[in-house]
KEKE-3310 file (N, C-alpha, C; in steps of 0.2 Angstrom, whole numbers, plus 5000, padded with zeros to 4 digits):
npx = (5473:5460:5460:5470:5465:5454:5460:5466:5455:5450:5459:5458:5446:5447:5456:5448:5437:5444:5449:5436:5432:5442:5440:5427:5430:5438:5429:5420:5429:5432:5419:5417:5427:5422:5411:5416:5418:5424:5442:5454:5468:5479:5475:5467:5454:5443:5449:5442:5437:5437:5431:5436:5432:5442:5444:5442:5449:5452:5466:5471:5487:5493:5501:5502:5506:5513:5514:5520:5515:5521:5526:5526:5532:5542:5546:5559:5559:5570:5579:5589:5597:5604:5593:5580:5564:5549:5536:5523:5514:5506:5497:5499:5498:5491:5484:5492:5495:5506:5518:5512:5513:5523:5532:5539:5554:5564:5566:5572:5585:5589:5580:5585:5598:5594:5588:5599:5607:5598:5598:5612:5612:5604:5611:5623:5617:5613:5625:5630:5621:5625:5638:5636:5629:5640:5649:5643:5643:5656:5660:5653:5661:5674:5671:5670:5683:5686:5691:5703:5704:5708:5703:5690:5691:5695:5683:5675:5680:5678:5664:5662:5667:5658:5646:5649:5649:5636:5630:5635:5629:5616:5617:5620:5608:5600:5606:5603:5589:5587:5593:5584:5573:5575:5570:5557:5548:5541:5529:5536:5529:5513:5504:5503:5507:5519:5523:5524:5537:5542:5542:5537:5551:5560:5577:5583:5593:5602:5604:5593:5578:5562:5549:5540:5534:5523:5518:5502:5492:5493:5498:5510:5512:5524:5531:5537:5542:5543:5558:5556:5545:5549:5551:5538:5533:5540:5534:5521:5523:5526:5514:5507:5499:5485:5485:5480:5474:5472:5464:5464:5449:5442:5431:5430:5441:5456:5462:5476:5490:5503:5519:5533:5548:5561:5579:5587:5589:5586:5598:5598:5585:5579:5570:5562:5559:5544:5533:5517:5506:5493:5477:5472:5463:5454:5462:5464:5475:5491:5507:5519:5511:5506:5499:5489:5493:5490:5493:5490:5501:5501:5491:5485:5479:5465:5468:5471:5463:5464:5459:5470:5472:5473:5486:5501:5516:5530:5545:5549:5543:5528:5512:5497:5481:5471:5455:5446:5432:5429:5432:5445:5461:5474:5491:5497:5510:5512:5514:5516:5508:5503:5498:5484:5476:5465:5466:5474:5483:5488:5498:5496:5485:5468:5454:5439:5442:5442:5449:5457:5455:5453:5458:5469:5480:5477:5476:5481:5492:5483:5474:5457:5444:5432:5419:5416:5400:5394:5402:5402:5404:5419:5424:5434:5432:5421:5410:5418:5431:5444:5443:5453:5470:5483:5498:5505:5516:5527:5537:5554:5552:5549:5540:5523:5508:5493:5480:5471:5458:5463:5470:5471:5487:5494:5494:5508:5525:5541)
npy = (4938:4940:4954:4958:4955:4964:4976:4975:4974:4987:4995:4992:4996:5010:5014:5010:5020:5032:5030:5030:5043:5051:5047:5052:5066:5068:5065:5076:5087:5084:5085:5100:5104:5100:5108:5120:5136:5139:5141:5154:5157:5156:5147:5152:5161:5171:5188:5202:5217:5234:5242:5254:5263:5266:5282:5293:5308:5326:5333:5347:5353:5361:5374:5378:5391:5402:5419:5436:5453:5465:5481:5488:5499:5510:5525:5534:5549:5563:5578:5588:5597:5607:5615:5626:5621:5628:5626:5613:5603:5592:5579:5566:5549:5552:5550:5553:5560:5557:5569:5579:5592:5592:5597:5613:5622:5635:5647:5659:5664:5656:5661:5674:5671:5666:5677:5685:5678:5678:5692:5695:5687:5694:5706:5702:5697:5709:5715:5707:5708:5721:5720:5711:5720:5729:5721:5718:5731:5733:5724:5730:5741:5736:5731:5742:5747:5756:5753:5742:5724:5717:5724:5721:5708:5708:5713:5702:5692:5697:5696:5682:5678:5685:5678:5665:5669:5672:5660:5653:5661:5657:5644:5646:5651:5640:5632:5639:5638:5624:5623:5631:5623:5613:5617:5614:5600:5586:5573:5558:5547:5540:5536:5531:5541:5540:5542:5559:5569:5581:5599:5616:5627:5618:5613:5605:5591:5583:5570:5567:5559:5564:5559:5544:5537:5526:5514:5508:5502:5496:5481:5469:5452:5442:5426:5410:5395:5378:5370:5359:5361:5370:5371:5369:5381:5391:5389:5392:5405:5410:5409:5418:5414:5413:5418:5415:5423:5425:5435:5440:5441:5443:5436:5433:5427:5435:5438:5437:5440:5430:5436:5437:5427:5422:5422:5413:5399:5397:5390:5385:5383:5378:5384:5394:5411:5419:5431:5439:5450:5461:5469:5483:5492:5494:5493:5481:5473:5476:5483:5472:5464:5447:5434:5420:5411:5403:5394:5387:5376:5367:5354:5338:5329:5319:5309:5295:5292:5288:5283:5289:5281:5268:5265:5257:5258:5250:5241:5240:5250:5260:5252:5243:5234:5227:5222:5209:5204:5191:5192:5191:5196:5206:5211:5226:5236:5253:5270:5285:5300:5313:5319:5324:5330:5318:5310:5303:5304:5291:5280:5265:5259:5256:5267:5263:5251:5241:5245:5241:5249:5248:5235:5229:5224:5211:5205:5193:5191:5186:5180:5177:5189:5197:5208:5221:5224:5233:5245:5260:5262:5269:5283:5293:5310:5310:5317:5328:5326:5334:5343:5349:5348:5351:5358:5361:5372:5380:5395:5390:5377:5359:5354:5349:5339:5342:5346:5354:5368:5384:5394:5409:5415:5415:5430:5434:5437:5430)
npz = (5672:5666:5668:5659:5646:5646:5646:5633:5625:5627:5621:5608:5605:5606:5596:5585:5586:5584:5571:5564:5566:5559:5546:5544:5545:5534:5523:5525:5521:5508:5503:5504:5496:5484:5483:5482:5473:5456:5455:5452:5441:5449:5458:5468:5476:5466:5464:5473:5465:5460:5446:5432:5418:5404:5396:5382:5378:5376:5383:5392:5395:5408:5417:5434:5445:5457:5455:5453:5453:5442:5436:5420:5417:5427:5434:5442:5447:5446:5449:5438:5441:5454:5464:5470:5475:5469:5467:5469:5460:5461:5470:5482:5476:5465:5449:5434:5418:5403:5402:5410:5421:5436:5446:5449:5448:5455:5443:5440:5438:5427:5417:5416:5410:5398:5392:5391:5382:5371:5368:5365:5353:5345:5344:5337:5326:5320:5318:5308:5298:5294:5290:5279:5270:5268:5262:5250:5244:5243:5233:5222:5221:5218:5206:5199:5199:5210:5223:5230:5227:5238:5249:5248:5251:5264:5270:5267:5275:5288:5288:5287:5300:5308:5305:5310:5324:5326:5324:5335:5345:5343:5347:5361:5365:5364:5373:5385:5385:5387:5400:5406:5405:5414:5425:5426:5430:5422:5420:5414:5409:5408:5423:5440:5454:5468:5485:5490:5496:5495:5496:5493:5493:5496:5495:5481:5474:5461:5466:5474:5475:5469:5466:5462:5447:5442:5430:5428:5419:5404:5414:5421:5425:5433:5433:5438:5428:5427:5421:5413:5406:5396:5382:5378:5383:5376:5363:5366:5369:5356:5350:5357:5369:5381:5398:5414:5429:5446:5458:5475:5483:5472:5461:5447:5435:5429:5413:5403:5391:5386:5386:5387:5389:5398:5395:5401:5412:5429:5438:5451:5456:5445:5436:5423:5420:5416:5408:5408:5401:5406:5404:5414:5419:5429:5440:5447:5448:5457:5458:5465:5471:5475:5465:5459:5445:5429:5415:5399:5392:5381:5372:5374:5362:5360:5370:5381:5396:5412:5429:5442:5452:5447:5443:5445:5453:5449:5450:5437:5430:5427:5428:5425:5429:5417:5413:5405:5395:5400:5413:5416:5422:5416:5417:5412:5405:5405:5399:5407:5403:5407:5422:5431:5444:5450:5439:5425:5410:5399:5389:5380:5384:5378:5374:5382:5388:5403:5418:5433:5449:5462:5474:5467:5474:5477:5465:5453:5439:5424:5432:5438:5442:5452:5451:5462:5467:5476:5475:5466:5448:5443:5433:5422:5422:5430:5443:5454:5449:5441:5426:5418:5415:5427:5432:5447:5454:5465:5467:5467:5470:5465:5450:5453:5453:5456:5452:5457:5458:5453:5465:5475:5481:5497:5506:5510:5514:5512)
capx = (5471:5454:5462:5474:5460:5450:5464:5467:5449:5449:5464:5456:5440:5449:5458:5442:5434:5449:5448:5430:5432:5447:5436:5421:5433:5440:5423:5418:5434:5430:5412:5418:5431:5418:5406:5419:5418:5430:5447:5458:5474:5483:5472:5464:5447:5444:5450:5436:5440:5432:5434:5434:5433:5447:5440:5446:5447:5458:5469:5476:5493:5493:5506:5499:5511:5512:5517:5520:5513:5526:5525:5529:5537:5542:5552:5561:5560:5575:5581:5595:5601:5603:5589:5575:5557:5545:5529:5522:5507:5502:5496:5501:5493:5487:5485:5495:5496:5512:5519:5509:5518:5523:5536:5542:5559:5566:5569:5573:5592:5589:5576:5590:5603:5591:5587:5605:5609:5595:5600:5618:5611:5601:5616:5627:5613:5613:5631:5630:5617:5629:5644:5633:5628:5647:5653:5640:5645:5663:5660:5652:5667:5679:5670:5671:5690:5687:5695:5707:5701:5710:5699:5683:5692:5695:5676:5672:5683:5674:5657:5662:5668:5651:5641:5650:5647:5628:5629:5637:5624:5610:5618:5619:5601:5597:5608:5599:5582:5588:5594:5577:5568:5576:5566:5550:5548:5535:5528:5538:5524:5506:5503:5501:5513:5519:5523:5528:5540:5545:5537:5540:5556:5565:5583:5584:5599:5602:5604:5587:5572:5557:5543:5541:5528:5522:5512:5497:5488:5493:5503:5512:5513:5530:5530:5542:5539:5548:5562:5553:5540:5552:5550:5531:5532:5542:5529:5515:5525:5526:5507:5504:5494:5482:5487:5474:5477:5466:5466:5461:5443:5439:5428:5432:5448:5459:5465:5481:5494:5510:5523:5540:5551:5568:5584:5591:5585:5589:5600:5597:5578:5576:5564:5563:5555:5540:5529:5511:5503:5486:5474:5471:5459:5451:5467:5464:5482:5495:5514:5522:5506:5506:5493:5490:5493:5489:5494:5490:5506:5500:5485:5485:5472:5463:5472:5467:5463:5461:5460:5477:5472:5474:5493:5505:5523:5534:5552:5550:5539:5521:5508:5490:5478:5466:5451:5443:5425:5429:5434:5452:5465:5481:5495:5500:5514:5509:5518:5512:5509:5502:5494:5480:5471:5464:5466:5481:5483:5493:5498:5496:5478:5464:5448:5434:5445:5441:5455:5456:5456:5453:5459:5474:5485:5475:5475:5487:5492:5480:5469:5450:5442:5425:5417:5412:5393:5392:5406:5400:5409:5422:5426:5437:5427:5416:5410:5424:5437:5445:5443:5459:5476:5487:5504:5506:5522:5528:5544:5559:5550:5548:5533:5518:5502:5488:5474:5466:5457:5468:5468:5476:5492:5494:5497:5513:5532:5546)
capy = (4936:4944:4961:4960:4955:4970:4982:4975:4976:4994:4998:4991:5001:5017:5014:5010:5026:5037:5029:5033:5051:5053:5046:5057:5073:5068:5066:5083:5091:5082:5088:5107:5105:5099:5113:5127:5139:5138:5145:5157:5154:5154:5142:5155:5164:5177:5194:5207:5223:5239:5244:5260:5263:5271:5287:5297:5315:5331:5335:5352:5353:5368:5375:5383:5394:5409:5425:5443:5459:5470:5487:5488:5505:5514:5530:5537:5556:5566:5584:5587:5603:5609:5621:5626:5620:5634:5624:5606:5603:5585:5576:5559:5544:5555:5548:5558:5559:5559:5576:5583:5596:5589:5601:5619:5625:5642:5648:5666:5664:5653:5666:5679:5669:5665:5684:5688:5675:5681:5699:5694:5684:5700:5711:5699:5697:5716:5717:5702:5712:5727:5717:5709:5726:5732:5717:5719:5738:5733:5720:5734:5746:5732:5730:5749:5748:5761:5750:5736:5718:5715:5727:5717:5701:5709:5713:5695:5689:5699:5693:5675:5678:5687:5672:5660:5672:5672:5653:5652:5664:5652:5638:5648:5652:5633:5629:5642:5635:5618:5624:5633:5617:5609:5620:5611:5592:5583:5566:5555:5542:5540:5532:5534:5544:5538:5547:5565:5571:5587:5604:5622:5629:5613:5613:5598:5590:5577:5563:5566:5557:5568:5555:5538:5537:5519:5513:5503:5500:5489:5479:5463:5447:5438:5420:5405:5389:5373:5370:5354:5364:5376:5370:5371:5388:5395:5388:5396:5412:5412:5409:5423:5410:5416:5417:5417:5426:5426:5440:5439:5445:5444:5430:5432:5426:5439:5435:5441:5437:5428:5441:5437:5421:5424:5419:5409:5395:5398:5383:5383:5380:5374:5387:5400:5417:5422:5437:5440:5457:5461:5475:5484:5498:5494:5492:5474:5471:5481:5481:5469:5459:5440:5431:5414:5411:5397:5394:5380:5376:5362:5350:5331:5328:5312:5305:5290:5295:5283:5286:5288:5275:5262:5264:5253:5260:5244:5242:5240:5256:5260:5247:5243:5228:5227:5216:5208:5202:5185:5194:5189:5202:5206:5217:5229:5242:5260:5276:5291:5306:5319:5318:5330:5329:5311:5307:5302:5302:5286:5277:5258:5257:5259:5269:5258:5245:5241:5244:5240:5254:5245:5228:5227:5221:5204:5202:5190:5191:5180:5177:5179:5194:5198:5215:5223:5227:5239:5251:5262:5262:5276:5285:5299:5315:5310:5323:5328:5325:5340:5342:5352:5346:5357:5356:5366:5373:5386:5397:5386:5370:5356:5353:5344:5338:5342:5346:5358:5374:5389:5398:5415:5413:5418:5437:5434:5437:5427)
capz = (5665:5664:5667:5653:5641:5646:5643:5626:5621:5627:5616:5601:5604:5605:5589:5580:5586:5581:5564:5561:5566:5554:5540:5543:5543:5527:5519:5525:5517:5501:5501:5504:5490:5478:5482:5481:5466:5452:5457:5447:5438:5454:5462:5474:5475:5462:5468:5473:5463:5457:5439:5429:5410:5401:5392:5377:5379:5375:5390:5392:5400:5411:5423:5439:5449:5460:5452:5457:5449:5441:5432:5414:5417:5433:5433:5448:5445:5450:5446:5434:5443:5461:5464:5475:5473:5469:5467:5469:5456:5461:5476:5483:5474:5460:5442:5429:5411:5401:5400:5415:5426:5442:5450:5446:5452:5454:5436:5438:5435:5420:5413:5415:5406:5392:5390:5389:5376:5365:5367:5361:5347:5341:5343:5332:5319:5317:5315:5302:5292:5292:5286:5272:5266:5266:5257:5244:5241:5241:5227:5217:5220:5215:5199:5195:5201:5215:5228:5228:5229:5245:5254:5248:5254:5271:5272:5267:5281:5294:5287:5289:5307:5311:5304:5315:5330:5326:5325:5342:5349:5343:5352:5368:5367:5365:5380:5390:5385:5390:5407:5409:5405:5420:5431:5426:5430:5420:5420:5408:5407:5412:5428:5447:5458:5474:5490:5489:5502:5493:5497:5491:5497:5497:5490:5479:5471:5457:5470:5477:5471:5470:5466:5458:5443:5440:5425:5431:5414:5406:5419:5420:5430:5432:5436:5436:5425:5427:5415:5409:5401:5393:5375:5377:5385:5370:5358:5369:5368:5349:5348:5362:5373:5386:5404:5419:5435:5451:5464:5482:5484:5465:5459:5440:5433:5424:5407:5400:5386:5387:5382:5388:5392:5400:5391:5405:5417:5436:5439:5458:5457:5439:5433:5419:5422:5411:5410:5404:5401:5408:5405:5421:5419:5436:5445:5450:5449:5460:5458:5471:5474:5474:5462:5456:5438:5426:5408:5396:5387:5376:5373:5372:5359:5360:5375:5385:5402:5417:5436:5444:5457:5443:5441:5450:5452:5451:5448:5429:5428:5428:5425:5428:5427:5412:5414:5398:5396:5404:5420:5417:5423:5413:5419:5406:5406:5402:5400:5410:5398:5411:5428:5433:5449:5451:5433:5422:5403:5398:5383:5382:5385:5373:5377:5383:5392:5410:5422:5441:5453:5469:5475:5463:5477:5477:5458:5450:5431:5422:5437:5438:5446:5452:5452:5468:5465:5480:5473:5459:5443:5442:5426:5421:5421:5435:5447:5458:5445:5437:5418:5415:5418:5430:5435:5451:5457:5468:5466:5471:5471:5459:5448:5456:5449:5461:5449:5461:5455:5454:5471:5476:5486:5504:5506:5515:5511:5516)
cpx = (5465:5456:5465:5470:5456:5454:5465:5461:5448:5453:5461:5450:5442:5452:5453:5438:5438:5449:5442:5430:5436:5443:5431:5424:5435:5435:5420:5422:5433:5424:5413:5422:5427:5413:5409:5419:5425:5436:5451:5464:5479:5481:5468:5457:5448:5444:5444:5439:5434:5435:5432:5435:5437:5443:5445:5444:5453:5460:5474:5481:5494:5498:5503:5504:5509:5516:5517:5519:5519:5524:5529:5534:5536:5548:5553:5563:5565:5577:5587:5600:5600:5599:5584:5568:5552:5537:5528:5515:5503:5501:5498:5496:5489:5489:5487:5495:5503:5513:5516:5514:5517:5526:5539:5548:5560:5570:5571:5580:5592:5585:5581:5595:5600:5590:5593:5608:5605:5597:5607:5617:5608:5606:5621:5624:5613:5619:5632:5627:5621:5634:5641:5632:5635:5650:5650:5642:5652:5664:5658:5658:5673:5678:5671:5679:5691:5691:5698:5703:5702:5706:5692:5684:5692:5687:5673:5674:5679:5667:5657:5662:5661:5646:5642:5648:5639:5626:5630:5632:5617:5611:5618:5612:5598:5599:5604:5592:5582:5589:5587:5572:5569:5572:5559:5551:5541:5535:5531:5533:5518:5506:5501:5507:5513:5519:5527:5530:5543:5540:5541:5545:5561:5571:5584:5590:5598:5601:5598:5581:5566:5550:5544:5534:5528:5516:5508:5493:5491:5498:5504:5512:5519:5529:5535:5539:5545:5552:5560:5548:5543:5550:5542:5529:5534:5537:5523:5517:5524:5519:5503:5498:5491:5485:5481:5478:5471:5469:5462:5455:5439:5437:5430:5439:5450:5463:5470:5485:5501:5515:5530:5542:5558:5573:5588:5587:5589:5591:5599:5590:5575:5570:5566:5558:5551:5536:5523:5509:5495:5483:5471:5468:5456:5455:5466:5470:5486:5502:5516:5517:5507:5499:5495:5489:5493:5489:5494:5496:5505:5493:5486:5479:5471:5466:5468:5468:5460:5462:5467:5478:5474:5481:5496:5512:5527:5541:5554:5546:5532:5517:5501:5487:5472:5462:5446:5435:5424:5431:5441:5457:5472:5485:5498:5504:5512:5514:5513:5513:5508:5497:5490:5475:5471:5464:5473:5480:5489:5492:5499:5490:5473:5457:5443:5436:5443:5448:5453:5459:5457:5454:5464:5479:5483:5474:5482:5486:5489:5475:5462:5449:5434:5423:5413:5405:5392:5396:5403:5405:5412:5424:5429:5432:5421:5416:5415:5431:5438:5445:5449:5465:5480:5493:5506:5513:5523:5536:5549:5557:5549:5541:5529:5512:5496:5481:5469:5464:5462:5466:5473:5481:5491:5497:5503:5520:5536:5550)
cpy = (4940:4951:4963:4960:4961:4976:4981:4977:4984:4998:4998:4996:5008:5018:5014:5017:5032:5036:5031:5040:5054:5052:5051:5064:5073:5068:5073:5088:5090:5086:5096:5108:5105:5105:5120:5129:5138:5143:5148:5154:5152:5149:5145:5157:5170:5183:5199:5214:5228:5242:5251:5259:5268:5276:5290:5304:5320:5333:5341:5352:5360:5368:5380:5385:5400:5414:5431:5448:5463:5475:5486:5494:5509:5518:5533:5544:5560:5573:5584:5593:5604:5616:5621:5625:5626:5632:5617:5606:5597:5583:5568:5554:5547:5551:5553:5556:5560:5566:5581:5586:5593:5594:5607:5621:5632:5644:5655:5667:5661:5658:5672:5677:5668:5672:5687:5685:5677:5688:5699:5692:5690:5705:5708:5698:5704:5717:5713:5706:5718:5725:5714:5715:5729:5728:5717:5726:5737:5729:5725:5739:5742:5732:5736:5751:5755:5759:5744:5729:5715:5718:5723:5710:5702:5709:5706:5691:5691:5697:5686:5674:5680:5681:5667:5663:5671:5664:5651:5655:5660:5646:5640:5649:5645:5631:5633:5640:5628:5619:5627:5627:5613:5611:5618:5603:5590:5576:5562:5550:5543:5535:5535:5536:5541:5543:5553:5568:5578:5593:5611:5625:5624:5613:5606:5597:5584:5570:5562:5564:5561:5564:5549:5538:5530:5518:5507:5499:5501:5487:5472:5458:5442:5432:5415:5399:5384:5372:5364:5356:5370:5376:5372:5378:5392:5394:5392:5403:5415:5413:5414:5419:5415:5414:5419:5419:5427:5431:5439:5444:5446:5437:5428:5432:5432:5436:5440:5437:5436:5432:5440:5430:5423:5420:5414:5405:5396:5391:5381:5380:5377:5377:5393:5405:5419:5427:5438:5447:5457:5468:5476:5491:5499:5493:5486:5472:5477:5479:5478:5464:5452:5437:5424:5414:5404:5398:5387:5380:5372:5358:5343:5329:5321:5307:5300:5291:5289:5286:5285:5283:5268:5260:5261:5255:5254:5246:5243:5246:5255:5255:5247:5236:5230:5221:5215:5206:5195:5186:5191:5195:5201:5212:5219:5235:5248:5265:5282:5297:5313:5317:5325:5328:5321:5307:5307:5300:5297:5284:5269:5255:5260:5261:5264:5252:5246:5240:5244:5246:5253:5238:5225:5223:5213:5201:5199:5190:5185:5177:5180:5184:5194:5205:5217:5227:5233:5245:5253:5263:5269:5277:5291:5304:5315:5316:5323:5328:5331:5339:5345:5350:5352:5354:5362:5366:5379:5388:5393:5379:5366:5355:5348:5344:5337:5343:5351:5365:5379:5393:5404:5413:5417:5425:5438:5435:5434:5431)
cpz = (5662:5663:5661:5647:5640:5644:5636:5622:5621:5622:5609:5600:5603:5598:5584:5580:5583:5573:5561:5561:5561:5547:5539:5542:5536:5522:5519:5521:5510:5499:5500:5498:5484:5477:5481:5474:5463:5454:5451:5445:5443:5459:5468:5472:5470:5466:5467:5471:5461:5451:5437:5422:5408:5396:5387:5377:5377:5382:5389:5397:5402:5417:5428:5444:5452:5457:5456:5451:5448:5436:5426:5413:5424:5433:5440:5446:5449:5446:5443:5437:5451:5461:5469:5472:5474:5470:5466:5466:5457:5468:5476:5480:5468:5453:5437:5422:5409:5399:5405:5420:5433:5447:5446:5451:5451:5448:5435:5435:5428:5415:5411:5410:5399:5388:5387:5383:5370:5363:5363:5354:5342:5339:5337:5326:5316:5314:5308:5297:5289:5288:5279:5268:5264:5261:5250:5240:5239:5235:5221:5216:5217:5208:5195:5196:5205:5221:5226:5230:5236:5250:5254:5252:5262:5274:5272:5273:5288:5294:5289:5297:5311:5310:5309:5322:5331:5327:5332:5347:5349:5347:5359:5370:5368:5371:5385:5390:5388:5398:5410:5409:5411:5426:5431:5425:5428:5420:5414:5405:5411:5417:5435:5451:5465:5480:5488:5495:5500:5493:5494:5495:5498:5492:5488:5475:5466:5460:5473:5473:5474:5471:5461:5454:5441:5436:5428:5425:5407:5411:5418:5426:5428:5436:5434:5433:5425:5421:5410:5405:5397:5386:5374:5378:5379:5365:5360:5368:5361:5347:5353:5366:5379:5393:5409:5425:5440:5457:5470:5482:5477:5463:5451:5439:5428:5419:5404:5394:5387:5383:5382:5391:5392:5396:5395:5410:5424:5438:5447:5459:5451:5436:5428:5420:5415:5413:5405:5406:5402:5407:5412:5422:5426:5441:5450:5452:5452:5460:5465:5474:5471:5471:5460:5449:5435:5418:5405:5391:5381:5377:5370:5369:5358:5364:5379:5392:5407:5424:5438:5449:5454:5442:5447:5448:5454:5449:5441:5426:5430:5425:5428:5426:5422:5412:5407:5400:5400:5411:5421:5417:5420:5415:5413:5408:5402:5403:5402:5405:5402:5416:5430:5438:5450:5445:5430:5415:5402:5391:5384:5383:5380:5376:5377:5387:5399:5414:5430:5444:5460:5469:5471:5467:5478:5470:5456:5442:5429:5426:5435:5443:5446:5454:5459:5466:5469:5478:5466:5454:5442:5435:5426:5419:5425:5440:5453:5455:5441:5430:5415:5419:5421:5432:5440:5454:5460:5467:5470:5473:5464:5457:5451:5452:5454:5458:5452:5457:5457:5460:5472:5481:5492:5503:5511:5511:5516:5520)
residu = (MET:LYS:LYS:SER:VAL:ALA:VAL:ALA:LEU:SER:GLY:VAL:LEU:ILE:VAL:ALA:VAL:ALA:GLY:GLY:TRP:TRP:SER:MET:SER:ALA:ASP:LYS:SER:ALA:THR:LYS:SER:ALA:LYS:ALA:PRO:ASN:ALA:GLY:ALA:GLY:GLY:GLY:MET:PRO:ALA:LEU:VAL:THR:LEU:ALA:THR:ALA:LYS:LYS:GLN:ASP:VAL:PRO:VAL:THR:VAL:GLN:VAL:ASN:GLY:SER:VAL:VAL:SER:LEU:ASN:SER:VAL:ASP:LEU:ARG:PRO:GLN:VAL:THR:ASN:THR:VAL:SER:ALA:VAL:HIS:VAL:LYS:GLU:GLY:GLN:PHE:VAL:LYS:ALA:GLY:GLN:LEU:LEU:PHE:SER:LEU:ASP:ASP:ARG:ASN:ASP:GLN:ALA:ASN:LEU:ALA:ARG:ALA:ARG:ALA:GLN:GLN:GLN:LYS:ASP:GLU:ALA:THR:LEU:ALA:ASP:LEU:GLU:ARG:GLN:TYR:LYS:ARG:SER:GLN:ASP:LEU:VAL:ALA:GLN:ASN:PHE:ILE:ALA:LYS:SER:ALA:ALA:ASP:ALA:THR:LEU:SER:GLN:LEU:GLU:ALA:GLN:ARG:ALA:ALA:VAL:ALA:ALA:ASP:ARG:ALA:ALA:VAL:GLN:SER:ALA:GLN:VAL:ALA:LEU:GLY:TYR:ALA:THR:LEU:ARG:ALA:PRO:ILE:ALA:GLY:ARG:ILE:GLY:ALA:VAL:ASN:ILE:TYR:PRO:GLY:THR:LEU:VAL:GLN:PRO:THR:LEU:SER:LEU:VAL:THR:VAL:THR:GLN:LEU:ASP:PRO:ILE:ALA:VAL:SER:PHE:PRO:VAL:PRO:GLU:GLY:ASN:LEU:GLN:ASP:LEU:LEU:GLU:ALA:ALA:ARG:SER:ARG:SER:LYS:VAL:GLU:ALA:VAL:VAL:THR:GLY:ARG:LYS:GLU:LEU:LEU:THR:GLY:THR:LEU:ASP:PHE:VAL:ASP:ASN:THR:VAL:ASP:PRO:GLN:ILE:GLY:THR:VAL:ARG:ALA:LYS:ALA:VAL:PHE:ALA:ASN:ALA:ASP:GLN:SER:LEU:TRP:PRO:GLY:GLN:PHE:VAL:GLY:THR:ARG:ILE:THR:VAL:ARG:THR:LEU:ASN:GLY:ALA:THR:VAL:VAL:PRO:ALA:ALA:ALA:LEU:MET:MET:LEU:SER:ASP:GLY:ALA:SER:LEU:TYR:VAL:VAL:ASP:GLU:ALA:LYS:THR:ALA:THR:ARG:ARG:LYS:VAL:LYS:THR:LEU:HIS:THR:PHE:GLY:THR:GLN:VAL:ALA:VAL:SER:GLY:VAL:GLU:PRO:GLY:GLU:GLN:VAL:VAL:ILE:GLU:GLY:SER:GLN:ASN:VAL:ARG:PRO:GLY:GLY:LYS:VAL:ARG:VAL:ASP:ALA:LYS:ALA:PRO:ALA:ALA:ALA:PRO:GLY:ALA:PRO:GLY:ALA:PRO:SER:ASN:GLY:THR:THR:GLY:VAL:THR:PRO:GLY:SER:ALA:ALA:SER:SER:ASP:GLY:THR:ASP:ILE:LYS:PRO:PRO:ARG:GLN:GLU:ARG:ALA)
# end
């Protein structure tokens, strides 16, 4: 009996102790809830974020691509007759002027033909002069009725035939002069000649190239532009916009003028070919050389610029969080106008508004946020952010927006 009573009292004591412990735990939880800070709209802690201020600035839309240097004029010089070279008047790599003598061919036969044609012309001209005198005398005799009119007509017929013969002689002289001109080969344009593999005594034919003359100043740079920028490129061509090029080993950028836009778009890579003309007095550009080019096709005046880190690409489009003075975050849809480097020009945000650039994954629409005091405020145009918009592409690739400074391409060929 006493043992049963003891067991019962032990059970009651255990229940009482457990009840007291549960009551103390509930009181502590209530105390923590009372001391907790105000919760956001979602009932959680305010999200820790980093903010940046939207800025207003002019954003140039530029296209940065790799181009190749091409000559505006390049002539492959060939003889027009089969002949032997008598003299070479230039050296390899020499700069020549238009009309400068380059090669002389053996012209002895042509000189003889020209002399023969001139002699025949002189002979026929003398005969023509005699017939003119005879015809004049025959007219006087006909007027005095000393000879018949038919005799004067016969003399006139001989005179007309001789005039035709003299005209033919003049044409023969001109033909001989042209043939003699083939014996001298002159530079058709001003430029630099290439390799010379022809020497005196070489028998040359019209199928053989003697030398190539390439114009170097001015010179052109050909580069591809994405078809998405075609209309802007055409407008830039009408205004003869400036094009920048950088050459390996040269610190200063070269500046040229947009001169040509091709009439077709390459359907395989989606680009249109453009060409800019550069002054090249110091031969900084060389035909066939790869150079980096950059052209500003248009400018977004007074655009709103935010850091690209603020954008969230969702299923319904691009959006970002805007924070008001009460530290309340609002998700707002925006339209991307142009991306350049770490910045992006958008519509849907006003200059001066605060946008979230870090911690947006913890933010809820309408929720409260708290600013990370340790993180410095970021703003467009800060050091390290490029100030000019660039769209970098390489031939055969789609347009990209890396915003890096223009760099020379690798000196390699595929």
